[in-house]
ZAMARGU-4260 file (C-alpha; in steps of 0.2 Angstrom, whole numbers, plus 5000, padded with zeros to 4 digits):
<rodrens>
0) 5340/5353/5474 | 5331/5359/5458 | 5339/5370/5444 | 5332/5375/5427 | 5340/5361/5417
5) 5344/5348/5430 | 5340/5343/5448 | 5351/5334/5461 | 5344/5319/5471 | 5351/5305/5482
10) 5356/5290/5471 | 5345/5275/5469 | 5352/5258/5466 | 5352/5259/5447 | 5362/5276/5449
15) 5376/5267/5457 | 5377/5255/5442 | 5378/5270/5430 | 5392/5278/5441 | 5402/5262/5439
20) 5400/5263/5420 | 5404/5282/5419 | 5418/5283/5431 | 5427/5266/5429 | 5444/5265/5422
25) 5447/5272/5404 | 5429/5278/5402 | 5426/5295/5394 | 5419/5304/5409 | 5432/5297/5420
30) 5446/5303/5409 | 5439/5321/5408 | 5435/5321/5427 | 5453/5314/5430 | 5447/5301/5443
35) 5459/5290/5451 | 5450/5274/5445 | 5451/5265/5462 | 5432/5265/5464 | 5426/5253/5450
40) 5410/5244/5455 | 5392/5249/5459 | 5395/5241/5477 | 5411/5252/5479 | 5401/5268/5475
45) 5386/5262/5487 | 5398/5259/5501 | 5407/5275/5500 | 5390/5284/5500 | 5383/5275/5514
50) 5398/5276/5525 | 5401/5295/5522 | 5417/5293/5512 | 5408/5303/5498 | 5391/5311/5498
55) 5385/5308/5481 | 5370/5315/5471 | 5363/5309/5454 | 5360/5322/5441 | 5343/5321/5433
60) 5337/5331/5418 | 5320/5337/5413 | 5315/5320/5407 | 5320/5312/5423 | 5335/5303/5415
65) 5350/5301/5426 | 5364/5310/5416 | 5378/5311/5428 | 5383/5312/5446 | 5392/5324/5457
70) 5399/5322/5475 | 5408/5331/5489 | 5418/5325/5504 | 5425/5334/5519 | 5443/5339/5519
75) 5454/5348/5531 | 5447/5358/5545 | 5428/5360/5548 | 5420/5368/5534 | 5431/5362/5520
80) 5425/5351/5505 | 5432/5344/5489 | 5420/5342/5474 | 5420/5330/5460 | 5409/5322/5447
85) 5404/5323/5428 | 5391/5321/5416 | 5391/5303/5410 | 5389/5302/5391 | 5400/5313/5379
90) 5385/5318/5369 | 5377/5326/5384 | 5393/5337/5387 | 5393/5356/5384 | 5374/5357/5386
95) 5375/5366/5403 | 5370/5351/5413 | 5387/5349/5422 | 5389/5368/5426 | 5372/5369/5434
100) 5374/5353/5444 | 5390/5360/5451 | 5381/5376/5455 | 5368/5367/5464 | 5380/5357/5474
105) 5390/5373/5478 | 5374/5382/5484 | 5370/5367/5495 | 5387/5367/5503 | 5388/5386/5507
110) 5370/5389/5510 | 5364/5374/5519 | 5380/5365/5526 | 5389/5381/5532 | 5405/5378/5521
115) 5419/5389/5523 | 5428/5384/5507 | 5426/5372/5493 | 5439/5366/5480 | 5442/5354/5466
120) 5456/5348/5455 | 5455/5347/5436 | 5467/5341/5423 | 5475/5354/5411 | 5469/5344/5396
125) 5450/5347/5401 | 5447/5363/5391 | 5428/5363/5395 | 5430/5363/5414 | 5444/5376/5412
130) 5433/5387/5401 | 5419/5386/5414 | 5429/5388/5430 | 5439/5403/5424 | 5423/5413/5423
135) 5413/5409/5439 | 5424/5416/5453 | 5435/5402/5458 | 5454/5406/5462 | 5468/5396/5455
140) 5477/5390/5471 | 5491/5379/5464 | 5498/5369/5450 | 5501/5350/5453 | 5515/5346/5441
145) 5513/5331/5431 | 5499/5325/5442 | 5488/5316/5429 | 5493/5302/5416 | 5485/5301/5399
150) 5490/5297/5381 | 5507/5291/5386 | 5513/5306/5396 | 5509/5316/5412 | 5499/5332/5413
155) 5498/5345/5426 | 5483/5348/5437 | 5476/5364/5443 | 5468/5366/5461 | 5454/5379/5461
160) 5446/5386/5477 | 5431/5396/5482 | 5429/5404/5500 | 5413/5408/5509 | 5414/5427/5507
165) 5418/5425/5488 | 5403/5414/5486 | 5391/5427/5494 | 5399/5441/5484 | 5395/5431/5468
170) 5377/5428/5474 | 5375/5447/5477 | 5382/5451/5459 | 5369/5438/5452 | 5355/5446/5461
175) 5360/5462/5454 | 5362/5456/5436 | 5348/5443/5435 | 5331/5447/5443 | 5326/5429/5442
180) 5340/5422/5453 | 5334/5416/5470 | 5345/5407/5482 | 5338/5390/5486 | 5332/5393/5503
185) 5324/5378/5512 | 5311/5389/5520 | 5305/5405/5511 | 5310/5421/5519 | 5291/5426/5521
190) 5289/5410/5532 | 5304/5415/5542 | 5297/5432/5545 | 5280/5425/5550 | 5288/5413/5562
195) 5298/5428/5570 | 5281/5438/5571 | 5272/5424/5580 | 5286/5422/5593 | 5286/5441/5596
200) 5267/5441/5598 | 5269/5426/5611 | 5283/5435/5621 | 5273/5451/5623 | 5256/5443/5627
205) 5250/5441/5645 | 5250/5422/5644 | 5267/5421/5636 | 5280/5412/5646 | 5299/5413/5644
210) 5314/5407/5654 | 5319/5425/5657 | 5302/5430/5663 | 5301/5415/5674 | 5318/5419/5681
215) 5313/5437/5685 | 5297/5431/5693 | 5307/5419/5704 | 5319/5432/5709 | 5305/5444/5713
220) 5297/5431/5724 | 5313/5427/5733 | 5316/5446/5737 | 5299/5448/5744 | 5301/5433/5755
225) 5317/5439/5761 | 5310/5456/5766 | 5296/5447/5775 | 5308/5437/5785 | 5318/5452/5789
230) 5303/5461/5796 | 5298/5447/5808 | 5313/5447/5820 | 5313/5466/5821 | 5295/5466/5828
235) 5301/5453/5841 | 5316/5463/5846 | 5305/5479/5849 | 5294/5470/5862 | 5308/5462/5872
240) 5321/5476/5871 | 5311/5487/5883 | 5310/5474/5897 | 5327/5465/5896 | 5338/5480/5899
245) 5326/5486/5913 | 5327/5469/5922 | 5346/5470/5921 | 5346/5488/5929 | 5334/5482/5943
250) 5346/5469/5949 | 5361/5481/5948
</rodrens>
């Protein structure tokens, strides 16, 4: 998944080591991401990723450095996902890396994985994320009172959600206001159109075979066979019908 500033890739072994540093207890990124701190080693992150507990992506910048990580996990009915992650080092915050990384992840979930809704929770001390999320179409779905603990006291959390139709409405608005915006299709629309043209050409050609065409041919053949069998007994009866009744009358 490629953006203008960053790209998302599946993690390599060294990326799990970085995740353990960034999201371990009391690290700056973990505090701002409000992680629960129960995943603390590289092996913990690797196991979660490989077993499907979390689907993680390394965030790489234009110089091919791993600068952060984002993830999702399924939650609730089919099509629901929870997001998480952060940019690792504080000096890289507020450069647009995190915003674009989450944009790419959200695009992937809705446009490639058929998501119906995505959500995430942020602590109400994280002004950077709050400034971002309030301007990109998410809906505030609830307040978790005194949900996070930091600096000697509890802080509220906010749950934010985005539904499928809201995502595509935002996409249409982006298309209208930004001519350079293109959804990250796996296969270009021109290639899809060419594939449909090739199929239509095959269907209409004399040599094209389809299940519907084979079925119609089989039904037509069966009907013709049935008509032929119906005609044979009729001819047999016409030859014997004149003699049989006549013999019967003669005996009477």
